[in-house]
N, C-alpha and C positions, 0 to 999 in steps of 0.2 A: 491310383485311379480314382476319379471322381465318384461320388455316390451313384448307385444304380438309379436310373431314371425310368420309372415304369410308364406304360402307355396312359395310365389314368390313376388318380389318387384323390381322396377326399382332402379338404383343407379344414381342419378342426382347430379352432382358436380358443383362448382362455375363456372368453365369454360363453362359448358353446358348452364348455365343460361346466362352467358355473350354472348355466341354465339346467343342465341335466342333474347336477347335484341338488339344486333347489327342488326339482321335481321328485328326486329320491327322498327328500326330507319332508315332502308334503303328505297329505292324507290320501292322495290318489296316485297309484302307479299305473292304473289303466282305467278306462271308461270315466275319466274325470274331466275337469274344465279345460284342460289344455288341448284336448281333442277338438272341441268346438272352436277354441281360440285359433288353433292352427288352420282349421277349415275356413274360418272367416278371413283370416289374413291371406290365405292362398286365393280364395275367391276374389278378394279385393285386388290382389296382385295381377291376376290374369284377366280380370274383368268378367268373371262368371257370376251367374245368379246363385249357384249352389256348388259346393265342393264337399266331397265325401271321402274322408281319409280311410285307408285300408292297409293291409299288411305288406303289400308289395305291388309292383307294376303288373305282374301276372294276375294277381287277385283283382286288380282294377279292371283288366280286360275281361276276366271271367264274370265279374259282377255286372259289367255293362251288358254283356250278351244275355245273362240271366234276367236282368231287370227289363231288357227289351223283349223278353219272352220268346227268344229264339227256340224253335221247336226241333225235335229230332228229325233228321233228314233235310232240314233247310240248309241252305248254303251261305257261306261267308266267303267273300273274295279277299284274298290276302296277298300282298306282294311276297315273292319268294325270297327277296333279300331283306331279312329281318331276323330278330331272335325268334327261336321256335315258339315262344309263348304266344305270339300274335296268332299263329295258326292253332296252337293247342287249345286256346280259349274256346274256339268253336267246337272242338272235339269234346271238351269238358261238358258241353250241353248237348252232346250227341248230334251236333251239326256236322256238315260236310264242308271241306275246304276246296275252293277252286283257286289255284295259284295264278296270280297275275305276273307277267313279266315286268321288268323295270327298265328305265333308261340306263344304257350301259355306262354313261359318264357321271350320272348323279346318284344312281341306285334307287331312284324314286319311282313309284307308280305314277303313270301319266294317263291322260285321257285316252290315248291310243292303246296303252297296255290294258287299261280297264275295259275298253270296248272289246278287245280281243278275248279277255276272260269272260265277259258277258256272253260271247258267242259259244263258250265252252261249258255253259251251265248244264247241258244235257237234260233239260226238262225239270231240273230242281227249282224249287221256290227260293229266290234270293232274299235273305233277311237283312244282311249287312255287308257293307264294304268297309274295309279297315285300312285306309292309307297310313303309311308309316313315315313320319318326318325324320328320315334317316340322318344321323349325325347332327341334327339340329336344322337341316334344310327342310323347307316347307313345301308340301305338295300343292298342286293347283286345286284347292278345295272347291271353289264355286263350280268349276266344270265337272269335277268328280261327283259333287253332290247332285248336279243336274242329271248326270248319267245314271247314278244310283236311283234317283227318284223316278226316272222313267221306267226303271226295272222294278219299282215297288219296294225299294230298299232304303235304308238309312246309312249315314256315315257314322262310324265310330273311329275317332282319330287315335292312333297309337302315337302319342307325343312323349313317350318315355325318354327320348333324346332331346326334346325341344323346349324345355322350360326356359322362358326368357326370349324365345324367338319372336320376331315381329313379322306380320304378314302385310302384304301390300296388294290388295285387290280393289281396284278403283282408286278413289281419292283419299279414303281414310285409312290410316294405319290401324291394324288389328293385332291382338295378342293371341298367340297360341294358347288355347285353354278357354277362350271366351265362349266356345261352343256355338257360335252363331251359324256355323255351316254344318254342324253335326249334332247328332242326338247326344253324344257324350265324347269327352276327351280324357284319355288315360295317361297318367304320369308315373314315373318311378323315382325313388330317392335312394337308389343303390349307391354305395360309396363312390363309384366313378362318375356319377351323374353330376349335374351342375350344383345342386344342393344335396346333402346327404342326411339321412336319418338312420343309417345302418342298413336296415331294410325298411321299405315303406312305399306307399303308393297313394294316388288320389284320382278320383273321377270328378270331372266337372260337367255340369249340364245346365241348360236353361229351363228345364222341365221340372216343376215342383213335384209332380206325381212320380216321375222317374227317380228323383232324388230320394223320395220317401221309400221307394222300393229298394234302391241301392242300400240305404241305411238298414233296412230290415234284413236284406239278404246277407249283409256283412256280419250280422249277429244272429245266426242260426235261423233266420226267418221269423224271429219273435217280434211281436208288436207290444209296446208298452203304453201307447197313447190310447186313452180311454175312448176317444172319438172313433177309433178304428176297431174297437172290440166287436166281435160277432156273437158272443155267447153271454148275453146279459145275465142270465140266471147264475152263471158261474163267476162272472167278473164284477158284478155290482151287488150291493147289499139291498135290503128292502126299501131303503129311502131313495135308491137310484144313484147313490154315490159309488164310485169305483172302489173296490177293495184295495188297500194299500199294497198288497202283495201281487195283485192281478197282473197277468201277462198272458198272451195268446200266441201259440206257435201256429202261424197262419201259412207259412211256406216252408219248404225245405231249404235252409240256408247253410252258411258256413261260419266258422269263427275266423273272420278276416279282419278283425279289429286291429287298430294301431294304438299301442299303449301311450299313456301320457308321457312316459319317459322319453320315447322317441319323438313325440309331438313337441316336447320342450326343445329338443335339438332342432327339429324342423322349424319352429318359430324363430329361433336364433339364426339359423342358416338362411332362412327366407329373407330376413332383413338385410342380408349381404348380397342378395341376388344381383342388384345392379353392378356392384363391384366385381363379382365373380364373372358376370357376363362380359363386362368391359375388358377384363383381363384376358379372357378366352378369345375375344375378338382381336385384341391387339397381338396376341401370340399367333393366331391364325394368319393375320396380315403379315407378320414377320416371316412366317413359313413361306407364304406365297412369294414374298420378295426374294428370299434366299434360295428357293427351289427353281425360280425362273431360269437361271442359267443351266439347269439340268434337263430342260425340255429338249427334245420331245420324249426322252427316255422316262422322265418323271414329270408328272403334272398333277396339280390338286384336283380332287373331284369337283365336278361342276356344281354350281349353287342352285338352290331352288328358288321359290318365290320369296320376296321380302328379304329381311336381314336376319340371318341365322344367329342364334346363340350356340356356338359350336360345342357339341358334346364330344365329337371326335374330329381329328384332322386326318382325313383319308387322302393318301397319295396313290395315284394310279401309275403303275410301273410296268413297262414293257420288258418283262423278264426274258423273253426270247431274244430280243435285241440286245439286252444287257449281257447275255451269255451266262447267266446264273439263275438258279431256282429261287423261289421265294424263301424256302427254308435256308438256303445258303446266305441270302441277304439278311434274314432275321438272325441267324447265328453270328454273322459278322457284326451286326449292330450290338447283339448281346455281349460279344467279346469286348466291345468298347463301352460296356456299361449302359446300354440303351435298350429298353424294352419296346416291343411292338406287338400288334395283334391283327387278326383278320376279322372283319365285320362285313358279311358273315358267309359261312358255307350256305348256299341257297337251300332253303328248307325243303324244296321239292326233291332235293338229292338225298335227304335223310332216309335211312332204311324204313322207318315207320311209315312215312308218307309214300315212298316208292312202292312198298308192299301194298298200300291201300289204293293208290291211284295209278300205279304203273309209271313208265318212263315218260317224262315230259320234255319237250323242246322249248326252252325259254332262253333264247340267245342273248338277250340283254343281261339277264341275271348271271349267265355263265361268263359273259365278257367282263362284267363287273368283278366277279369272284376271281377270275384269272389274273387281275391286275391290282386289286385293292390291298393296301397295307395301312393300318392306323398307326400313326406316329404319336409320341407323347404329347398330351395336351391336358393340362389341369391348372386350376387357378393359382396354385402354389409355385408354378414354374417361373423362372426368370428368363429374360430375353436371351441371356447367355446360354441357357439350356437349349433354346431353339437353334442357336448358332452351332452348338455342339452336335445336335442331331443332324443338321444339314451337312456339316463337315464330315461326320461319320458316314452318312449316306453316300456322299460323293466318293469317299475313300473306298467303300466296299464295292461300289459300282465301277470303280476305276476311272472316275471323272475328275479327280482332284489333281 
């Protein structure tokens, strides 16, 4: 049997290894020059004014809501089809979550599903709306921003799936992460994402004050910039010079720093982003071509705005019409050496949130969940791997 094909996997090459080895041999394993270098390279790549590296995508979301000063009891609207971290970030700051439904064919929050969620605020103050660019497909940000703004809230983009995606609102192409439609955009560098640092995250923003708060919160809430010190008698000497050891704990923050070792890997991987994105797009296009004969039983998830840099390739499958369960299909693929995954169990169904908010009827999220299956997609795949997956899928479904 051919090697097992997982649904996602990092692509680490010799120059990535060399970059990490060089960092290991340097004077800084953490809080060194590679952090700022990675941040600047990332900001340049996505067209953002500021980029703040952090420990992972969850930390990025948490930091964004902290820095935006979300208060206990205030609400964040989150699509139910996402990883739990998007909702959890609001709870980390004692906020409440209002789940939005999604389009049943794309899995994305839409203006209509956001409008419905706004009607279910139940008197809570809305602080943020968190659209998720699921699988790399981009939400309709200008309309979502307008709706959020009318409700007195800001957008925080969960772009953990969407590094490299291009948006098309109006005449000019935009890049996910430029944060022109949002207060902040959050990314993940988990191994199955488009670039990997092992674990890692980034927040981008166009707001210099927000960027400063993000940097402070990621490092315990400590300020080391003398211009920000509040206690001159403690922090300065008699001549007015800052003491070389001076720092001030000005907020309650976290240790959400990203080490130089991982930033070294990030810098190396980021340079390959165009190649990785092009490969993922080519593989996704081949999937669409090979799965077309399996319609209507199998069809690709609908696209969002612009051109996705696909993190996942999601097939929507009519399991009832196929006469087998999703587990049976996944088991059949696994028996043929092919991995698959489900993205995601709607978060409103999870016990923690059911206990907190009760039963919710979100038909789009439920319809998405009933049909979705993520097939293998990563930059190291060959075109023959896609053909192997499509052949196996047809066999298990009895369509070959």
